[in-house]
C-alpha positions in Angstrom: 3.2 -49.0 163.6 6.1 -49.5 165.8 8.3 -46.6 166.9 12.0 -47.0 166.7 14.0 -46.4 169.8 17.3 -46.0 168.0 17.6 -42.1 169.0 18.0 -42.6 172.8 21.2 -40.8 173.1 22.1 -37.3 174.2 19.7 -35.8 171.7 16.8 -37.6 173.2 17.8 -36.6 176.7 18.2 -32.9 175.5 14.6 -33.0 173.9 13.1 -34.5 177.1 14.6 -31.9 179.4 13.8 -29.0 177.1 10.0 -30.1 177.2 10.0 -29.3 180.9 11.5 -25.8 180.2 9.2 -22.8 180.6 8.9 -19.4 181.7 8.5 -18.9 185.3 6.6 -15.9 186.7 8.8 -13.0 188.1 9.6 -13.1 191.8 7.7 -10.5 194.0 10.0 -7.6 195.0 11.3 -7.9 198.4 9.7 -5.9 201.3 12.0 -3.5 202.8 12.2 -3.3 206.7 13.4 -0.7 209.0 15.1 -1.9 212.3 16.2 1.5 213.8 15.2 4.7 215.0 15.4 7.8 212.8 18.7 9.7 213.1 18.7 12.1 215.9 21.2 15.2 216.5 21.6 17.1 219.7 19.4 20.2 220.2 21.7 23.3 220.3 20.8 26.6 221.4 23.2 29.3 220.5 24.5 31.5 223.2 23.6 35.2 222.7 24.4 38.7 224.1 22.0 41.1 222.7 22.8 44.8 223.1 19.5 46.3 222.3 15.8 45.3 221.9 16.0 44.6 218.0 18.5 41.9 218.8 16.9 40.6 221.8 13.6 40.0 219.7 15.8 38.3 216.9 17.4 36.2 219.5 14.0 35.2 220.9 12.8 34.2 217.4 15.9 32.0 216.8 15.6 30.3 220.2 11.8 29.5 219.5 12.9 28.0 215.9 15.6 25.9 217.7 13.1 24.5 220.2 10.7 23.8 217.3 13.4 22.0 215.4 14.3 19.9 218.5 10.6 19.1 219.1 10.1 18.0 215.7 13.0 15.5 216.1 11.4 14.3 219.4 8.0 13.9 217.6 9.6 11.9 214.8 11.2 9.5 217.0 8.1 9.2 219.2 6.0 8.4 216.2 8.5 5.8 214.8 8.3 4.1 218.2 4.6 4.2 218.1 4.5 2.7 214.7 6.9 -0.2 215.8 5.2 -0.8 219.0 8.1 0.6 221.1 6.3 3.6 222.7 5.4 3.2 226.5 
């Protein structure tokens, strides 16, 4: 049996193009990269003028806490540099 070639117009072209359509798998999520160091703020030790021993003890505790916060920032930057091969 012979097939007729009379439907070679726009309909045939659309049917041919639709035959190639299919659902593609979704693209993987992009990986995020960090190109900078963590934000660092200056370490500040407040000026004090204790007038008795109780205030002196409180000032010492505040100073130790401020130094600990500053050291934590330094540790954070150092760890970031180690992870990215920048530490010397």
